C-alpha positions as CSV (number, residue, x, y, z in Angstrom):
1,M,28.7,30.5,1.9
2,N,27.0,32.2,4.6
3,R,24.0,30.4,6.5
4,Q,21.3,31.3,4.5
5,D,22.5,29.9,1.8
6,I,23.2,26.4,3.8
7,L,19.9,26.9,4.3
8,L,18.5,27.9,1.0
9,R,20.5,24.3,-0.4
10,E,19.4,22.5,2.5
11,Y,16.1,23.1,1.4
12,E,16.8,22.1,-1.7
13,V,17.9,19.0,-1.2
14,C,15.0,18.2,0.8
15,Q,12.8,18.9,-2.1
16,Q,14.9,16.6,-4.1
17,D,14.2,14.0,-1.9
18,N,11.0,14.3,-1.5
19,N,10.6,14.0,-5.2
20,A,12.9,11.6,-6.0
21,R,10.9,9.3,-3.0
22,G,7.8,10.2,-4.2
23,F,8.5,8.9,-7.3
24,H,9.5,5.5,-5.7
25,Y,6.8,5.5,-3.8
26,N,3.9,5.5,-6.7
27,A,5.9,3.3,-8.9
28,L,6.6,0.7,-6.3
29,F,3.2,0.9,-5.4
30,A,2.4,0.5,-8.8
31,I,4.1,-2.1,-10.2
32,F,3.5,-4.3,-7.0
33,M,-0.3,-3.9,-6.9
34,S,-0.2,-4.7,-11.0
35,V,1.7,-7.7,-10.2
36,N,-0.3,-9.0,-7.4
37,M,-3.5,-8.5,-8.8
38,A,-2.7,-9.8,-12.4
39,L,-1.3,-13.4,-9.7
40,L,-4.3,-13.1,-8.2
41,G,-6.3,-13.1,-11.0
42,W,-4.7,-16.0,-12.5
43,V,-5.1,-17.9,-9.8
44,L,-9.1,-16.8,-9.4
45,Y,-8.8,-17.7,-13.0
46,S,-7.2,-21.0,-12.4
47,M,-9.1,-22.3,-9.8
48,G,-12.1,-22.4,-11.9
49,T,-11.0,-23.7,-15.0
50,G,-7.8,-25.8,-13.5
51,I,-4.4,-25.3,-14.7
52,V,-2.5,-27.6,-17.1
53,L,1.5,-27.8,-16.7
54,A,3.7,-30.8,-18.5
55,N,5.3,-33.2,-15.2
56,K,8.5,-35.2,-15.5
57,T,7.6,-37.3,-17.9
58,G,5.5,-35.3,-20.4
59,Q,1.8,-36.0,-19.4
60,W,-0.4,-33.2,-18.8
61,L,-1.8,-32.5,-15.8
62,V,-4.6,-30.3,-14.9
63,Y,-4.4,-28.8,-11.1
64,N,-7.3,-27.8,-9.6
65,G,-9.1,-27.8,-5.7
66,H,-9.3,-31.6,-6.1
67,N,-5.5,-31.7,-6.3
68,I,-3.2,-32.0,-3.2
69,N,-0.4,-30.2,-5.0
70,W,-2.6,-27.2,-6.9
71,L,-3.7,-26.3,-3.1
72,V,-0.5,-26.2,-2.0
73,L,0.5,-24.1,-5.1
74,V,-2.2,-21.8,-4.3
75,S,-1.5,-22.0,-0.8
76,V,1.9,-20.6,-1.1
77,L,1.6,-18.3,-3.6
78,G,-1.0,-17.0,-1.1
79,L,1.7,-17.1,1.7
80,A,4.2,-15.7,0.1
81,A,2.2,-12.9,-1.4
82,I,0.5,-11.8,2.0
83,F,3.9,-11.7,3.1
84,L,5.6,-9.4,0.0
85,L,2.1,-6.8,0.5
86,V,3.4,-7.0,4.9
87,I,7.1,-6.0,3.4
88,V,6.1,-3.5,1.2
89,R,3.5,-1.7,3.4
90,V,6.6,-1.3,5.7
91,L,8.8,-0.2,3.1
92,L,6.0,2.5,2.2
93,N,5.4,3.5,5.4
94,R,9.0,4.2,5.8
95,M,9.3,6.2,2.8
96,A,6.1,8.4,3.6
97,H,7.9,8.6,7.3
98,L,11.0,10.0,5.8
99,V,8.8,12.6,3.8
100,R,7.6,13.6,6.8
101,V,11.2,14.4,8.1
102,N,11.9,16.8,5.4
103,H,8.8,18.6,4.9
104,H,9.3,19.2,8.8
105,R,12.9,20.4,8.8
106,M,12.0,22.4,4.9
107,R,9.1,24.7,7.5
108,E,12.1,24.8,10.3
109,I,14.5,26.6,7.1
110,E,11.2,28.5,5.8
111,T,10.4,29.7,9.5
112,Q,14.6,30.5,10.2
113,L,14.1,32.5,6.2
114,G,10.8,33.9,6.6
115,M,9.4,32.0,3.6
116,G,6.0,31.9,3.6
117,K,4.8,29.1,1.4
118,N,4.2,26.0,3.7
119,L,4.1,27.6,6.8
120,I,0.6,28.9,4.9
121,T,-0.4,25.1,4.3
122,H,1.2,24.6,7.9
123,F,-1.4,26.8,9.4
124,L,-4.2,25.2,7.4
125,D,-3.4,21.5,8.3
126,E,-3.0,22.7,11.9
127,A,-6.2,24.8,12.3
128,K,-8.3,21.6,10.2
129,K,-7.1,19.5,13.1
130,A,-8.5,21.9,15.5
131,K,-11.7,21.4,13.6
132,Y,-11.4,24.4,11.3
133,K,-13.4,26.5,13.7
134,E,-14.3,30.6,12.7
135,G,-11.8,31.9,15.3
136,N,-8.9,29.6,14.1
137,I,-8.6,31.0,10.9
138,P,-7.8,35.1,10.3
139,T,-10.7,35.8,7.9
140,R,-7.9,36.5,4.7
141,L,-6.7,32.9,4.8
142,R,-10.1,31.6,5.2
143,E,-11.0,33.6,1.8
144,H,-8.3,32.6,0.0
145,Y,-6.9,28.9,1.4
146,P,-10.2,26.8,1.8
147,P,-9.9,24.2,4.0
148,P,-8.4,20.3,2.9
149,R,-10.6,18.1,2.4
150,E,-11.3,14.7,4.6
151,G,-9.4,11.6,2.7
152,R,-7.5,8.9,3.8
153,N,-4.4,7.0,2.2
154,V,-5.7,4.7,-0.2
155,A,-2.4,2.7,0.3
156,P,-3.4,1.0,3.5
157,L,-6.7,0.0,2.4
158,M,-5.6,-1.4,-0.5
159,F,-2.7,-3.5,1.1
160,N,-5.8,-4.6,3.6
161,V,-8.1,-5.6,0.7
162,L,-5.5,-7.6,-1.1
163,I,-4.4,-9.5,2.0
164,G,-8.3,-10.4,2.4
165,L,-8.8,-11.4,-1.0
166,W,-5.6,-13.5,-0.7
167,V,-6.9,-15.3,2.7
168,V,-10.2,-16.0,0.9
169,V,-8.4,-17.7,-1.8
170,I,-6.4,-19.7,0.2
171,V,-9.6,-20.9,2.1
172,I,-11.5,-21.4,-1.2
173,A,-8.8,-23.3,-2.5
174,W,-8.7,-25.4,0.3
175,L,-12.5,-26.2,1.2
176,P,-13.4,-28.9,-1.9
177,L,-10.8,-30.9,0.3
178,I,-12.3,-29.6,3.7
179,I,-15.7,-30.6,3.0
180,K,-14.7,-33.9,1.6
181,G,-12.8,-34.2,4.5
182,I,-16.0,-33.9,7.1
183,S,-17.9,-35.9,4.9
184,L,-15.6,-38.8,4.8
185,L,-15.8,-37.7,9.1
186,L,-19.7,-38.2,9.0
187,Q,-20.1,-41.3,6.6
188,G,-17.7,-43.0,9.6
189,A,-19.2,-41.7,12.5
């Protein structure tokens, strides 16, 4: 096996790894966000209507904002969800970093083998960083490959929104107890 065959095999391995990581990234993101949104919706619905559970004696109890058990349940669920959101975000960032490492290695292999596909994309990305000025890109490339669009990764925004929602839910769950405590303090004063 000569050096060119080894580089082509490494290139294929990088592509396969990126495909697998992309699938796992999307699957983990979709599953975790769906479960998190369902749990958040259930907690918000239960906060408005209360939740009916049976205790050890068979009596049915309605937990709502005035019951300390319900407040603890919402707080534990919220803090666990926030903790898991942070952990999943770290894992997804690690996956994205490894994909970038693979892309960098693929560009090196393309340079060594004289392949051009991703080199043009990389060149355009670098030109975008330089504000895509007229003189940065040859006219032929500019005409055939328009500049990439501005955009952001949606995942960090979604994670921040969900963490914020969980914090708001925890505060809202404790709000009736806090208001009651403040009113008792004001009556006693």
